[in-house]
N, C-alpha and C positions, 0 to 999 in steps of 0.2 A: 382774707386774701384768697388767692386761687389754690385749690388743692393740687397735689402732685399729679394726679390722674388727668385733671383738666389741663394743666400746663403741658403734660406730655402730648395730649391730643392736639393742642394748638401748635406745638413745635413740629409734630409729625405732619400736620396739615400744611404748614409753611414750607417745610422741606419738600413735600409732594408737589406743591405749586411751583417751586423753584426748579425742580427736576423736570416737570412737564414743560415748563417754559423753555428750558435749555434744549430739551429734545426737539421741540417744535422748531425752534430757530435754527438749530444745527441741521435738521433734516431738510428744511427749506433751502438752506445754502447748498447742501449736498445734492439735492435733486436738480437744482439749477445747473450745477457743474456737470452732472452726468448726462442730463437730457439735452444735449446740444444738437442732436439730429432730429429730423422731422418725419420719421417713418412711423407707420401706424401698426406695425406688427407687435406681437406679444413678446417677442424675444425668443431666445433658444435657438436650436438648430433648425434650419429650413429643410424639410424633406420633400424631394421633388419626384418621388416615385416609390414603387414598392421596394422593400428591402432586398438586397442581393444576399440570399442565403445559400450556402453550399450544402445541398441535400445529397444524401446517398443515392446511388442508382436505383431507379424504380420508384422513388418517392417524389410526389409532386404536391404543390400547394393547391387547394381548391380555388376555383374561380368564383368571383362575386363575393357578396357579403354573407356572413354567417346568418342563419335563420333558426328560429325556434322550431324544434320538431317535437310533436306530441306522440308519445308511445302508448298504445292501448295496453290494458291490463293483460290481455292474452299474449301479446308480443313480449311483455315484460317477464311473464312467467317462463317463456321459452328461451329467453336470453341467458347465456351462461354468466355466472358471477365471477 
């Protein structure tokens, strides 16, 4: 007859298949209920401009996108640590 190890593997496989089947069917049902609207956005909060940050006097945010700046070895030696 079947050994104990083989029987355990068969039972674990059957349990795995049942769990996967239940998860797939339940997720299909849940996704249909949640996805009732037809917009194409990714979700989350919509940001319509730059953030409003209360900065101290004399401090301002730079304009434009940040860029990569290369520093020469001579300038690096002159920079304080």
